[in-house]
PDB file of N, CA, C and O in Angstrom:
ATOM      1  N   UNK A   1      24.226  14.494  -8.126  1.00  0.00           N
ATOM      2  CA  UNK A   1      24.811  13.839  -6.976  1.00  0.00           C
ATOM      3  C   UNK A   1      23.843  13.810  -5.783  1.00  0.00           C
ATOM      4  O   UNK A   1      23.839  12.857  -5.003  1.00  0.00           O
ATOM      5  N   UNK A   2      23.037  14.845  -5.654  1.00  0.00           N
ATOM      6  CA  UNK A   2      22.125  14.907  -4.508  1.00  0.00           C
ATOM      7  C   UNK A   2      20.994  13.895  -4.649  1.00  0.00           C
ATOM      8  O   UNK A   2      20.618  13.246  -3.672  1.00  0.00           O
ATOM      9  N   UNK A   3      20.448  13.754  -5.859  1.00  0.00           N
ATOM     10  CA  UNK A   3      19.331  12.828  -6.054  1.00  0.00           C
ATOM     11  C   UNK A   3      19.717  11.378  -5.768  1.00  0.00           C
ATOM     12  O   UNK A   3      18.975  10.702  -5.055  1.00  0.00           O
ATOM     13  N   UNK A   4      20.836  10.860  -6.284  1.00  0.00           N
ATOM     14  CA  UNK A   4      21.165   9.469  -5.958  1.00  0.00           C
ATOM     15  C   UNK A   4      21.367   9.229  -4.460  1.00  0.00           C
ATOM     16  O   UNK A   4      21.050   8.152  -3.956  1.00  0.00           O
ATOM     17  N   UNK A   5      21.885  10.218  -3.760  1.00  0.00           N
ATOM     18  CA  UNK A   5      22.110  10.033  -2.324  1.00  0.00           C
ATOM     19  C   UNK A   5      20.800  10.114  -1.534  1.00  0.00           C
ATOM     20  O   UNK A   5      20.664   9.454  -0.504  1.00  0.00           O
ATOM     21  N   UNK A   6      19.841  10.910  -2.000  1.00  0.00           N
ATOM     22  CA  UNK A   6      18.587  11.057  -1.269  1.00  0.00           C
ATOM     23  C   UNK A   6      17.517  10.066  -1.713  1.00  0.00           C
ATOM     24  O   UNK A   6      16.507   9.902  -1.028  1.00  0.00           O
ATOM     25  N   UNK A   7      17.723   9.406  -2.844  1.00  0.00           N
ATOM     26  CA  UNK A   7      16.721   8.485  -3.383  1.00  0.00           C
ATOM     27  C   UNK A   7      16.354   7.349  -2.427  1.00  0.00           C
ATOM     28  O   UNK A   7      15.168   7.043  -2.305  1.00  0.00           O
ATOM     29  N   UNK A   8      17.309   6.707  -1.741  1.00  0.00           N
ATOM     30  CA  UNK A   8      16.903   5.645  -0.797  1.00  0.00           C
ATOM     31  C   UNK A   8      15.977   6.150   0.306  1.00  0.00           C
ATOM     32  O   UNK A   8      15.021   5.466   0.673  1.00  0.00           O
ATOM     33  N   UNK A   9      16.250   7.328   0.829  1.00  0.00           N
ATOM     34  CA  UNK A   9      15.393   7.881   1.878  1.00  0.00           C
ATOM     35  C   UNK A   9      14.003   8.220   1.367  1.00  0.00           C
ATOM     36  O   UNK A   9      13.005   7.994   2.052  1.00  0.00           O
ATOM     37  N   UNK A  10      13.948   8.760   0.165  1.00  0.00           N
ATOM     38  CA  UNK A  10      12.653   9.111  -0.433  1.00  0.00           C
ATOM     39  C   UNK A  10      11.823   7.857  -0.666  1.00  0.00           C
ATOM     40  O   UNK A  10      10.637   7.828  -0.339  1.00  0.00           O
ATOM     41  N   UNK A  11      12.438   6.823  -1.227  1.00  0.00           N
ATOM     42  CA  UNK A  11      11.701   5.595  -1.522  1.00  0.00           C
ATOM     43  C   UNK A  11      11.297   4.859  -0.252  1.00  0.00           C
ATOM     44  O   UNK A  11      10.225   4.254  -0.205  1.00  0.00           O
ATOM     45  N   UNK A  12      12.136   4.901   0.776  1.00  0.00           N
ATOM     46  CA  UNK A  12      11.779   4.287   2.050  1.00  0.00           C
ATOM     47  C   UNK A  12      10.585   5.005   2.678  1.00  0.00           C
ATOM     48  O   UNK A  12       9.679   4.363   3.210  1.00  0.00           O
ATOM     49  N   UNK A  13      10.587   6.332   2.615  1.00  0.00           N
ATOM     50  CA  UNK A  13       9.455   7.091   3.149  1.00  0.00           C
ATOM     51  C   UNK A  13       8.176   6.782   2.370  1.00  0.00           C
ATOM     52  O   UNK A  13       7.103   6.655   2.959  1.00  0.00           O
ATOM     53  N   UNK A  14       8.291   6.662   1.058  1.00  0.00           N
ATOM     54  CA  UNK A  14       7.121   6.295   0.247  1.00  0.00           C
ATOM     55  C   UNK A  14       6.597   4.915   0.627  1.00  0.00           C
ATOM     56  O   UNK A  14       5.390   4.714   0.766  1.00  0.00           O
ATOM     57  N   UNK A  15       7.510   3.972   0.793  1.00  0.00           N
ATOM     58  CA  UNK A  15       7.103   2.599   1.112  1.00  0.00           C
ATOM     59  C   UNK A  15       6.418   2.546   2.471  1.00  0.00           C
ATOM     60  O   UNK A  15       5.440   1.819   2.648  1.00  0.00           O
ATOM     61  N   UNK A  16       6.923   3.308   3.425  1.00  0.00           N
ATOM     62  CA  UNK A  16       6.321   3.297   4.755  1.00  0.00           C
ATOM     63  C   UNK A  16       4.991   4.038   4.806  1.00  0.00           C
ATOM     64  O   UNK A  16       4.160   3.757   5.670  1.00  0.00           O
ATOM     65  N   UNK A  17       4.782   4.971   3.901  1.00  0.00           N
ATOM     66  CA  UNK A  17       3.540   5.743   3.922  1.00  0.00           C
ATOM     67  C   UNK A  17       2.398   5.064   3.182  1.00  0.00           C
ATOM     68  O   UNK A  17       1.280   5.580   3.180  1.00  0.00           O
ATOM     69  N   UNK A  18       2.646   3.926   2.557  1.00  0.00           N
ATOM     70  CA  UNK A  18       1.595   3.231   1.808  1.00  0.00           C
ATOM     71  C   UNK A  18       0.448   2.818   2.735  1.00  0.00           C
ATOM     72  O   UNK A  18      -0.717   2.942   2.355  1.00  0.00           O
ATOM     73  N   UNK A  19       0.746   2.341   3.915  1.00  0.00           N
ATOM     74  CA  UNK A  19      -0.306   1.932   4.851  1.00  0.00           C
ATOM     75  C   UNK A  19      -1.210   3.086   5.240  1.00  0.00           C
ATOM     76  O   UNK A  19      -2.432   2.943   5.280  1.00  0.00           O
ATOM     77  N   UNK A  20      -0.607   4.227   5.526  1.00  0.00           N
ATOM     78  CA  UNK A  20      -1.392   5.408   5.861  1.00  0.00           C
ATOM     79  C   UNK A  20      -2.226   5.856   4.674  1.00  0.00           C
ATOM     80  O   UNK A  20      -3.381   6.251   4.834  1.00  0.00           O
ATOM     81  N   UNK A  21      -1.649   5.796   3.492  1.00  0.00           N
ATOM     82  CA  UNK A  21      -2.374   6.215   2.288  1.00  0.00           C
ATOM     83  C   UNK A  21      -3.600   5.340   2.038  1.00  0.00           C
ATOM     84  O   UNK A  21      -4.658   5.849   1.670  1.00  0.00           O
ATOM     85  N   UNK A  22      -3.467   4.045   2.233  1.00  0.00           N
ATOM     86  CA  UNK A  22      -4.606   3.138   2.027  1.00  0.00           C
ATOM     87  C   UNK A  22      -5.676   3.391   3.093  1.00  0.00           C
ATOM     88  O   UNK A  22      -6.869   3.349   2.789  1.00  0.00           O
ATOM     89  N   UNK A  23      -5.266   3.650   4.326  1.00  0.00           N
ATOM     90  CA  UNK A  23      -6.246   3.947   5.381  1.00  0.00           C
ATOM     91  C   UNK A  23      -6.977   5.249   5.103  1.00  0.00           C
ATOM     92  O   UNK A  23      -8.190   5.330   5.295  1.00  0.00           O
ATOM     93  N   UNK A  24      -6.255   6.269   4.652  1.00  0.00           N
ATOM     94  CA  UNK A  24      -6.891   7.549   4.322  1.00  0.00           C
ATOM     95  C   UNK A  24      -7.819   7.387   3.124  1.00  0.00           C
ATOM     96  O   UNK A  24      -8.887   7.998   3.076  1.00  0.00           O
ATOM     97  N   UNK A  25      -7.420   6.572   2.165  1.00  0.00           N
ATOM     98  CA  UNK A  25      -8.282   6.299   1.014  1.00  0.00           C
ATOM     99  C   UNK A  25      -9.597   5.664   1.471  1.00  0.00           C
ATOM    100  O   UNK A  25     -10.670   6.048   1.004  1.00  0.00           O
ATOM    101  N   UNK A  26      -9.513   4.705   2.374  1.00  0.00           N
ATOM    102  CA  UNK A  26     -10.726   4.063   2.898  1.00  0.00           C
ATOM    103  C   UNK A  26     -11.631   5.088   3.576  1.00  0.00           C
ATOM    104  O   UNK A  26     -12.830   5.133   3.300  1.00  0.00           O
ATOM    105  N   UNK A  27     -11.073   5.901   4.451  1.00  0.00           N
ATOM    106  CA  UNK A  27     -11.866   6.879   5.195  1.00  0.00           C
ATOM    107  C   UNK A  27     -12.477   7.910   4.251  1.00  0.00           C
ATOM    108  O   UNK A  27     -13.633   8.298   4.419  1.00  0.00           O
ATOM    109  N   UNK A  28     -11.706   8.354   3.260  1.00  0.00           N
ATOM    110  CA  UNK A  28     -12.212   9.339   2.309  1.00  0.00           C
ATOM    111  C   UNK A  28     -13.364   8.770   1.489  1.00  0.00           C
ATOM    112  O   UNK A  28     -14.379   9.439   1.292  1.00  0.00           O
ATOM    113  N   UNK A  29     -13.213   7.545   1.013  1.00  0.00           N
ATOM    114  CA  UNK A  29     -14.293   6.927   0.241  1.00  0.00           C
ATOM    115  C   UNK A  29     -15.507   6.648   1.119  1.00  0.00           C
ATOM    116  O   UNK A  29     -16.641   6.676   0.643  1.00  0.00           O
ATOM    117  N   UNK A  30     -15.273   6.384   2.376  1.00  0.00           N
ATOM    118  CA  UNK A  30     -16.372   6.121   3.305  1.00  0.00           C
ATOM    119  C   UNK A  30     -17.188   7.385   3.550  1.00  0.00           C
ATOM    120  O   UNK A  30     -18.416   7.327   3.609  1.00  0.00           O
ATOM    121  N   UNK A  31     -16.523   8.517   3.693  1.00  0.00           N
ATOM    122  CA  UNK A  31     -17.204   9.756   4.074  1.00  0.00           C
ATOM    123  C   UNK A  31     -17.666  10.561   2.871  1.00  0.00           C
ATOM    124  O   UNK A  31     -18.797  11.045   2.853  1.00  0.00           O
ATOM    125  N   UNK A  32     -16.812  10.713   1.866  1.00  0.00           N
ATOM    126  CA  UNK A  32     -17.052  11.721   0.836  1.00  0.00           C
ATOM    127  C   UNK A  32     -17.742  11.215  -0.429  1.00  0.00           C
ATOM    128  O   UNK A  32     -18.244  12.028  -1.204  1.00  0.00           O
ATOM    129  N   UNK A  33     -17.785   9.922  -0.663  1.00  0.00           N
ATOM    130  CA  UNK A  33     -18.349   9.450  -1.920  1.00  0.00           C
ATOM    131  C   UNK A  33     -19.381   8.352  -1.681  1.00  0.00           C
ATOM    132  O   UNK A  33     -19.557   7.867  -0.564  1.00  0.00           O
ATOM    133  N   UNK A  34     -20.040   7.986  -2.741  1.00  0.00           N
ATOM    134  CA  UNK A  34     -20.942   6.839  -2.695  1.00  0.00           C
ATOM    135  C   UNK A  34     -20.487   5.775  -3.680  1.00  0.00           C
ATOM    136  O   UNK A  34     -21.274   4.923  -4.095  1.00  0.00           O
ATOM    137  N   UNK A  35     -19.238   5.827  -4.044  1.00  0.00           N
ATOM    138  CA  UNK A  35     -18.613   4.808  -4.885  1.00  0.00           C
ATOM    139  C   UNK A  35     -17.238   4.516  -4.299  1.00  0.00           C
ATOM    140  O   UNK A  35     -16.720   5.295  -3.498  1.00  0.00           O
ATOM    141  N   UNK A  36     -16.666   3.427  -4.688  1.00  0.00           N
ATOM    142  CA  UNK A  36     -15.327   3.089  -4.237  1.00  0.00           C
ATOM    143  C   UNK A  36     -15.327   1.933  -3.259  1.00  0.00           C
ATOM    144  O   UNK A  36     -16.369   1.510  -2.758  1.00  0.00           O
ATOM    145  N   UNK A  37     -14.149   1.443  -3.005  1.00  0.00           N
ATOM    146  CA  UNK A  37     -13.984   0.267  -2.156  1.00  0.00           C
ATOM    147  C   UNK A  37     -14.333   0.550  -0.695  1.00  0.00           C
ATOM    148  O   UNK A  37     -14.917  -0.301  -0.025  1.00  0.00           O
ATOM    149  N   UNK A  38     -13.984   1.727  -0.201  1.00  0.00           N
ATOM    150  CA  UNK A  38     -14.307   2.080   1.183  1.00  0.00           C
ATOM    151  C   UNK A  38     -15.808   2.132   1.415  1.00  0.00           C
ATOM    152  O   UNK A  38     -16.306   1.627   2.421  1.00  0.00           O
ATOM    153  N   UNK A  39     -16.516   2.734   0.493  1.00  0.00           N
ATOM    154  CA  UNK A  39     -17.973   2.797   0.591  1.00  0.00           C
ATOM    155  C   UNK A  39     -18.585   1.404   0.460  1.00  0.00           C
ATOM    156  O   UNK A  39     -19.542   1.072   1.158  1.00  0.00           O
ATOM    157  N   UNK A  40     -18.027   0.594  -0.438  1.00  0.00           N
ATOM    158  CA  UNK A  40     -18.513  -0.778  -0.629  1.00  0.00           C
ATOM    159  C   UNK A  40     -18.371  -1.580   0.670  1.00  0.00           C
ATOM    160  O   UNK A  40     -19.294  -2.290   1.067  1.00  0.00           O
ATOM    161  N   UNK A  41     -17.227  -1.464   1.321  1.00  0.00           N
ATOM    162  CA  UNK A  41     -17.001  -2.189   2.582  1.00  0.00           C
ATOM    163  C   UNK A  41     -18.008  -1.728   3.632  1.00  0.00           C
ATOM    164  O   UNK A  41     -18.588  -2.542   4.350  1.00  0.00           O
ATOM    165  N   UNK A  42     -18.206  -0.430   3.712  1.00  0.00           N
ATOM    166  CA  UNK A  42     -19.147   0.119   4.700  1.00  0.00           C
ATOM    167  C   UNK A  42     -20.572  -0.359   4.450  1.00  0.00           C
ATOM    168  O   UNK A  42     -21.247  -0.814   5.374  1.00  0.00           O
ATOM    169  N   UNK A  43     -21.024  -0.259   3.224  1.00  0.00           N
ATOM    170  CA  UNK A  43     -22.407  -0.643   2.893  1.00  0.00           C
ATOM    171  C   UNK A  43     -22.622  -2.140   3.114  1.00  0.00           C
ATOM    172  O   UNK A  43     -23.625  -2.548   3.699  1.00  0.00           O
ATOM    173  N   UNK A  44     -21.687  -2.947   2.647  1.00  0.00           N
ATOM    174  CA  UNK A  44     -21.848  -4.395   2.778  1.00  0.00           C
ATOM    175  C   UNK A  44     -21.847  -4.831   4.244  1.00  0.00           C
ATOM    176  O   UNK A  44     -22.577  -5.745   4.624  1.00  0.00           O
ATOM    177  N   UNK A  45     -21.027  -4.176   5.061  1.00  0.00           N
ATOM    178  CA  UNK A  45     -20.915  -4.597   6.452  1.00  0.00           C
ATOM    179  C   UNK A  45     -21.957  -4.015   7.378  1.00  0.00           C
ATOM    180  O   UNK A  45     -22.510  -4.732   8.211  1.00  0.00           O
ATOM    181  N   UNK A  46     -22.239  -2.727   7.250  1.00  0.00           N
ATOM    182  CA  UNK A  46     -23.101  -2.095   8.248  1.00  0.00           C
ATOM    183  C   UNK A  46     -24.563  -1.990   7.821  1.00  0.00           C
ATOM    184  O   UNK A  46     -25.445  -1.952   8.679  1.00  0.00           O
ATOM    185  N   UNK A  47     -24.837  -1.942   6.544  1.00  0.00           N
ATOM    186  CA  UNK A  47     -26.218  -1.774   6.097  1.00  0.00           C
ATOM    187  C   UNK A  47     -26.832  -3.101   5.645  1.00  0.00           C
ATOM    188  O   UNK A  47     -27.941  -3.446   6.051  1.00  0.00           O
ATOM    189  N   UNK A  48     -26.115  -3.834   4.812  1.00  0.00           N
ATOM    190  CA  UNK A  48     -26.657  -5.074   4.250  1.00  0.00           C
ATOM    191  C   UNK A  48     -26.294  -6.309   5.072  1.00  0.00           C
ATOM    192  O   UNK A  48     -26.842  -7.386   4.840  1.00  0.00           O
ATOM    193  N   UNK A  49     -25.390  -6.166   6.014  1.00  0.00           N
ATOM    194  CA  UNK A  49     -24.927  -7.286   6.843  1.00  0.00           C
ATOM    195  C   UNK A  49     -24.442  -8.463   6.000  1.00  0.00           C
ATOM    196  O   UNK A  49     -24.622  -9.623   6.370  1.00  0.00           O
ATOM    197  N   UNK A  50     -23.840  -8.155   4.887  1.00  0.00           N
ATOM    198  CA  UNK A  50     -23.297  -9.170   3.994  1.00  0.00           C
ATOM    199  C   UNK A  50     -21.789  -9.275   4.266  1.00  0.00           C
ATOM    200  O   UNK A  50     -20.968  -8.709   3.543  1.00  0.00           O
ATOM    201  N   UNK A  51     -21.453 -10.011   5.323  1.00  0.00           N
ATOM    202  CA  UNK A  51     -20.076 -10.044   5.796  1.00  0.00           C
ATOM    203  C   UNK A  51     -19.088 -10.700   4.840  1.00  0.00           C
ATOM    204  O   UNK A  51     -17.947 -10.242   4.774  1.00  0.00           O
ATOM    205  N   UNK A  52     -19.449 -11.739   4.097  1.00  0.00           N
ATOM    206  CA  UNK A  52     -18.482 -12.275   3.134  1.00  0.00           C
ATOM    207  C   UNK A  52     -18.059 -11.233   2.081  1.00  0.00           C
ATOM    208  O   UNK A  52     -16.882 -11.148   1.732  1.00  0.00           O
ATOM    209  N   UNK A  53     -19.013 -10.450   1.582  1.00  0.00           N
ATOM    210  CA  UNK A  53     -18.658  -9.408   0.622  1.00  0.00           C
ATOM    211  C   UNK A  53     -17.848  -8.294   1.280  1.00  0.00           C
ATOM    212  O   UNK A  53     -16.947  -7.731   0.658  1.00  0.00           O
ATOM    213  N   UNK A  54     -18.161  -7.976   2.521  1.00  0.00           N
ATOM    214  CA  UNK A  54     -17.405  -6.968   3.239  1.00  0.00           C
ATOM    215  C   UNK A  54     -15.955  -7.409   3.399  1.00  0.00           C
ATOM    216  O   UNK A  54     -15.033  -6.633   3.148  1.00  0.00           O
ATOM    217  N   UNK A  55     -15.759  -8.658   3.818  1.00  0.00           N
ATOM    218  CA  UNK A  55     -14.391  -9.162   3.985  1.00  0.00           C
ATOM    219  C   UNK A  55     -13.665  -9.278   2.653  1.00  0.00           C
ATOM    220  O   UNK A  55     -12.445  -9.124   2.605  1.00  0.00           O
ATOM    221  N   UNK A  56     -14.393  -9.545   1.571  1.00  0.00           N
ATOM    222  CA  UNK A  56     -13.772  -9.547   0.244  1.00  0.00           C
ATOM    223  C   UNK A  56     -13.255  -8.154  -0.093  1.00  0.00           C
ATOM    224  O   UNK A  56     -12.178  -8.016  -0.673  1.00  0.00           O
ATOM    225  N   UNK A  57     -14.013  -7.122   0.266  1.00  0.00           N
ATOM    226  CA  UNK A  57     -13.551  -5.755   0.061  1.00  0.00           C
ATOM    227  C   UNK A  57     -12.331  -5.424   0.901  1.00  0.00           C
ATOM    228  O   UNK A  57     -11.416  -4.747   0.433  1.00  0.00           O
ATOM    229  N   UNK A  58     -12.314  -5.899   2.139  1.00  0.00           N
ATOM    230  CA  UNK A  58     -11.162  -5.672   3.018  1.00  0.00           C
ATOM    231  C   UNK A  58      -9.926  -6.372   2.453  1.00  0.00           C
ATOM    232  O   UNK A  58      -8.832  -5.808   2.462  1.00  0.00           O
ATOM    233  N   UNK A  59     -10.101  -7.598   1.964  1.00  0.00           N
ATOM    234  CA  UNK A  59      -8.975  -8.328   1.368  1.00  0.00           C
ATOM    235  C   UNK A  59      -8.468  -7.603   0.129  1.00  0.00           C
ATOM    236  O   UNK A  59      -7.260  -7.520  -0.088  1.00  0.00           O
ATOM    237  N   UNK A  60      -9.377  -7.078  -0.683  1.00  0.00           N
ATOM    238  CA  UNK A  60      -8.948  -6.332  -1.874  1.00  0.00           C
ATOM    239  C   UNK A  60      -8.191  -5.067  -1.488  1.00  0.00           C
ATOM    240  O   UNK A  60      -7.219  -4.702  -2.150  1.00  0.00           O
ATOM    241  N   UNK A  61      -8.618  -4.404  -0.437  1.00  0.00           N
ATOM    242  CA  UNK A  61      -7.904  -3.213   0.035  1.00  0.00           C
ATOM    243  C   UNK A  61      -6.509  -3.607   0.528  1.00  0.00           C
ATOM    244  O   UNK A  61      -5.538  -2.891   0.284  1.00  0.00           O
ATOM    245  N   UNK A  62      -6.410  -4.735   1.216  1.00  0.00           N
ATOM    246  CA  UNK A  62      -5.114  -5.204   1.691  1.00  0.00           C
ATOM    247  C   UNK A  62      -4.201  -5.602   0.529  1.00  0.00           C
ATOM    248  O   UNK A  62      -3.004  -5.315   0.548  1.00  0.00           O
ATOM    249  N   UNK A  63      -4.767  -6.258  -0.471  1.00  0.00           N
ATOM    250  CA  UNK A  63      -3.984  -6.640  -1.656  1.00  0.00           C
ATOM    251  C   UNK A  63      -3.490  -5.394  -2.385  1.00  0.00           C
ATOM    252  O   UNK A  63      -2.363  -5.365  -2.881  1.00  0.00           O
ATOM    253  N   UNK A  64      -4.326  -4.374  -2.449  1.00  0.00           N
ATOM    254  CA  UNK A  64      -3.907  -3.123  -3.085  1.00  0.00           C
ATOM    255  C   UNK A  64      -2.747  -2.488  -2.314  1.00  0.00           C
ATOM    256  O   UNK A  64      -1.778  -2.034  -2.922  1.00  0.00           O
ATOM    257  N   UNK A  65      -2.839  -2.453  -0.999  1.00  0.00           N
ATOM    258  CA  UNK A  65      -1.747  -1.911  -0.186  1.00  0.00           C
ATOM    259  C   UNK A  65      -0.475  -2.709  -0.324  1.00  0.00           C
ATOM    260  O   UNK A  65       0.611  -2.141  -0.437  1.00  0.00           O
ATOM    261  N   UNK A  66      -0.599  -4.033  -0.316  1.00  0.00           N
ATOM    262  CA  UNK A  66       0.575  -4.889  -0.480  1.00  0.00           C
ATOM    263  C   UNK A  66       1.198  -4.701  -1.854  1.00  0.00           C
ATOM    264  O   UNK A  66       2.422  -4.660  -1.982  1.00  0.00           O
ATOM    265  N   UNK A  67       0.362  -4.588  -2.887  1.00  0.00           N
ATOM    266  CA  UNK A  67       0.874  -4.376  -4.234  1.00  0.00           C
ATOM    267  C   UNK A  67       1.646  -3.067  -4.350  1.00  0.00           C
ATOM    268  O   UNK A  67       2.717  -3.030  -4.955  1.00  0.00           O
ATOM    269  N   UNK A  68       1.110  -1.995  -3.774  1.00  0.00           N
ATOM    270  CA  UNK A  68       1.820  -0.718  -3.791  1.00  0.00           C
ATOM    271  C   UNK A  68       3.137  -0.803  -3.040  1.00  0.00           C
ATOM    272  O   UNK A  68       4.155  -0.280  -3.494  1.00  0.00           O
ATOM    273  N   UNK A  69       3.116  -1.467  -1.881  1.00  0.00           N
ATOM    274  CA  UNK A  69       4.332  -1.640  -1.082  1.00  0.00           C
ATOM    275  C   UNK A  69       5.393  -2.401  -1.875  1.00  0.00           C
ATOM    276  O   UNK A  69       6.556  -1.998  -1.909  1.00  0.00           O
ATOM    277  N   UNK A  70       4.993  -3.493  -2.508  1.00  0.00           N
ATOM    278  CA  UNK A  70       5.953  -4.293  -3.268  1.00  0.00           C
ATOM    279  C   UNK A  70       6.460  -3.561  -4.505  1.00  0.00           C
ATOM    280  O   UNK A  70       7.624  -3.719  -4.876  1.00  0.00           O
ATOM    281  N   UNK A  71       5.611  -2.764  -5.150  1.00  0.00           N
ATOM    282  CA  UNK A  71       6.062  -1.995  -6.306  1.00  0.00           C
ATOM    283  C   UNK A  71       7.149  -0.991  -5.910  1.00  0.00           C
ATOM    284  O   UNK A  71       8.144  -0.841  -6.619  1.00  0.00           O
ATOM    285  N   UNK A  72       6.960  -0.311  -4.789  1.00  0.00           N
ATOM    286  CA  UNK A  72       7.959   0.644  -4.335  1.00  0.00           C
ATOM    287  C   UNK A  72       9.223  -0.090  -3.902  1.00  0.00           C
ATOM    288  O   UNK A  72      10.327   0.401  -4.134  1.00  0.00           O
ATOM    289  N   UNK A  73       9.081  -1.260  -3.275  1.00  0.00           N
ATOM    290  CA  UNK A  73      10.250  -2.052  -2.871  1.00  0.00           C
ATOM    291  C   UNK A  73      11.056  -2.500  -4.088  1.00  0.00           C
ATOM    292  O   UNK A  73      12.284  -2.415  -4.078  1.00  0.00           O
ATOM    293  N   UNK A  74      10.391  -2.969  -5.119  1.00  0.00           N
ATOM    294  CA  UNK A  74      11.088  -3.386  -6.342  1.00  0.00           C
ATOM    295  C   UNK A  74      11.765  -2.196  -6.993  1.00  0.00           C
ATOM    296  O   UNK A  74      12.894  -2.303  -7.470  1.00  0.00           O
ATOM    297  N   UNK A  75      11.078  -1.060  -7.014  1.00  0.00           N
ATOM    298  CA  UNK A  75      11.673   0.152  -7.575  1.00  0.00           C
ATOM    299  C   UNK A  75      12.922   0.553  -6.803  1.00  0.00           C
ATOM    300  O   UNK A  75      13.918   0.963  -7.399  1.00  0.00           O
ATOM    301  N   UNK A  76      12.875   0.437  -5.490  1.00  0.00           N
ATOM    302  CA  UNK A  76      14.047   0.774  -4.679  1.00  0.00           C
ATOM    303  C   UNK A  76      15.195  -0.199  -4.936  1.00  0.00           C
ATOM    304  O   UNK A  76      16.353   0.215  -4.981  1.00  0.00           O
ATOM    305  N   UNK A  77      14.894  -1.470  -5.103  1.00  0.00           N
ATOM    306  CA  UNK A  77      15.952  -2.439  -5.389  1.00  0.00           C
ATOM    307  C   UNK A  77      16.581  -2.200  -6.757  1.00  0.00           C
ATOM    308  O   UNK A  77      17.770  -2.461  -6.944  1.00  0.00           O
ATOM    309  N   UNK A  78      15.795  -1.706  -7.719  1.00  0.00           N
ATOM    310  CA  UNK A  78      16.333  -1.424  -9.056  1.00  0.00           C
ATOM    311  C   UNK A  78      17.146  -0.135  -9.074  1.00  0.00           C
ATOM    312  O   UNK A  78      18.211  -0.073  -9.688  1.00  0.00           O
ATOM    313  N   UNK A  79      16.632   0.902  -8.391  1.00  0.00           N
ATOM    314  CA  UNK A  79      17.282   2.200  -8.456  1.00  0.00           C
ATOM    315  C   UNK A  79      18.419   2.372  -7.451  1.00  0.00           C
ATOM    316  O   UNK A  79      19.283   3.227  -7.644  1.00  0.00           O
ATOM    317  N   UNK A  80      18.433   1.574  -6.382  1.00  0.00           N
ATOM    318  CA  UNK A  80      19.448   1.694  -5.328  1.00  0.00           C
ATOM    319  C   UNK A  80      20.070   0.333  -5.026  1.00  0.00           C
ATOM    320  O   UNK A  80      19.933  -0.164  -3.908  1.00  0.00           O
ATOM    321  N   UNK A  81      20.750  -0.280  -5.992  1.00  0.00           N
ATOM    322  CA  UNK A  81      21.264  -1.627  -5.760  1.00  0.00           C
ATOM    323  C   UNK A  81      22.380  -1.693  -4.721  1.00  0.00           C
ATOM    324  O   UNK A  81      22.645  -2.767  -4.181  1.00  0.00           O
ATOM    325  N   UNK A  82      23.030  -0.589  -4.433  1.00  0.00           N
ATOM    326  CA  UNK A  82      24.122  -0.593  -3.475  1.00  0.00           C
ATOM    327  C   UNK A  82      23.629  -0.788  -2.041  1.00  0.00           C
ATOM    328  O   UNK A  82      24.437  -1.061  -1.154  1.00  0.00           O
ATOM    329  N   UNK A  83      22.346  -0.657  -1.794  1.00  0.00           N
ATOM    330  CA  UNK A  83      21.810  -0.820  -0.451  1.00  0.00           C
ATOM    331  C   UNK A  83      21.541  -2.272  -0.067  1.00  0.00           C
ATOM    332  O   UNK A  83      21.383  -2.584   1.113  1.00  0.00           O
ATOM    333  N   UNK A  84      21.490  -3.137  -1.035  1.00  0.00           N
ATOM    334  CA  UNK A  84      21.097  -4.518  -0.786  1.00  0.00           C
ATOM    335  C   UNK A  84      22.271  -5.432  -1.029  1.00  0.00           C
ATOM    336  O   UNK A  84      22.998  -5.282  -2.011  1.00  0.00           O
ATOM    337  N   UNK A  85      22.455  -6.379  -0.130  1.00  0.00           N
ATOM    338  CA  UNK A  85      23.561  -7.318  -0.219  1.00  0.00           C
ATOM    339  C   UNK A  85      22.997  -8.692  -0.521  1.00  0.00           C
ATOM    340  O   UNK A  85      22.024  -9.123   0.098  1.00  0.00           O
ATOM    341  N   UNK A  86      23.618  -9.387  -1.484  1.00  0.00           N
ATOM    342  CA  UNK A  86      23.206 -10.764  -1.775  1.00  0.00           C
ATOM    343  C   UNK A  86      23.612 -11.669  -0.633  1.00  0.00           C
ATOM    344  O   UNK A  86      24.601 -11.409   0.052  1.00  0.00           O
ATOM    345  N   UNK A  87      22.844 -12.740  -0.424  1.00  0.00           N
ATOM    346  CA  UNK A  87      23.206 -13.719   0.596  1.00  0.00           C
ATOM    347  C   UNK A  87      24.501 -14.433   0.235  1.00  0.00           C
ATOM    348  O   UNK A  87      25.218 -14.897   1.121  1.00  0.00           O
ATOM    349  N   UNK A  88      24.804 -14.525  -1.041  1.00  0.00           N
ATOM    350  CA  UNK A  88      26.030 -15.193  -1.481  1.00  0.00           C
ATOM    351  C   UNK A  88      27.260 -14.457  -0.985  1.00  0.00           C
ATOM    352  O   UNK A  88      28.280 -15.079  -0.685  1.00  0.00           O
ATOM    353  N   UNK A  89      27.171 -13.134  -0.896  1.00  0.00           N
ATOM    354  CA  UNK A  89      28.307 -12.349  -0.457  1.00  0.00           C
ATOM    355  C   UNK A  89      28.600 -12.536   1.023  1.00  0.00           C
ATOM    356  O   UNK A  89      29.722 -12.280   1.460  1.00  0.00           O
ATOM    357  N   UNK A  90      27.629 -12.973   1.798  1.00  0.00           N
ATOM    358  CA  UNK A  90      27.817 -13.140   3.229  1.00  0.00           C
ATOM    359  C   UNK A  90      28.413 -14.482   3.585  1.00  0.00           C
ATOM    360  O   UNK A  90      28.872 -14.665   4.712  1.00  0.00           O
ATOM    361  N   UNK A  91      28.423 -15.416   2.670  1.00  0.00           N
ATOM    362  CA  UNK A  91      28.941 -16.767   2.994  1.00  0.00           C
ATOM    363  C   UNK A  91      30.409 -16.863   2.774  1.00  0.00           C
ATOM    364  O   UNK A  91      30.999 -17.920   2.997  1.00  0.00           O
TER     365      UNK A  91
END
């Protein structure tokens, strides 16, 4: 009984934390490694001045964040259907 009642809050917190997680991933890859998307964006933009490739990396990071956000949203809609109302019911 406790899990079904707390599941919407847990999934909402996960969905909202995706942006922070992607930003932390970028910073971690920028500082701690020499591989990864964060490092690629840094090298392409600040060292090689290859801005089209840098922006491609930024777009890929944004697509990854959006994909994670949408996956959690779909999971919440499947696991917590009582939270969402169809537009048909409002008419």
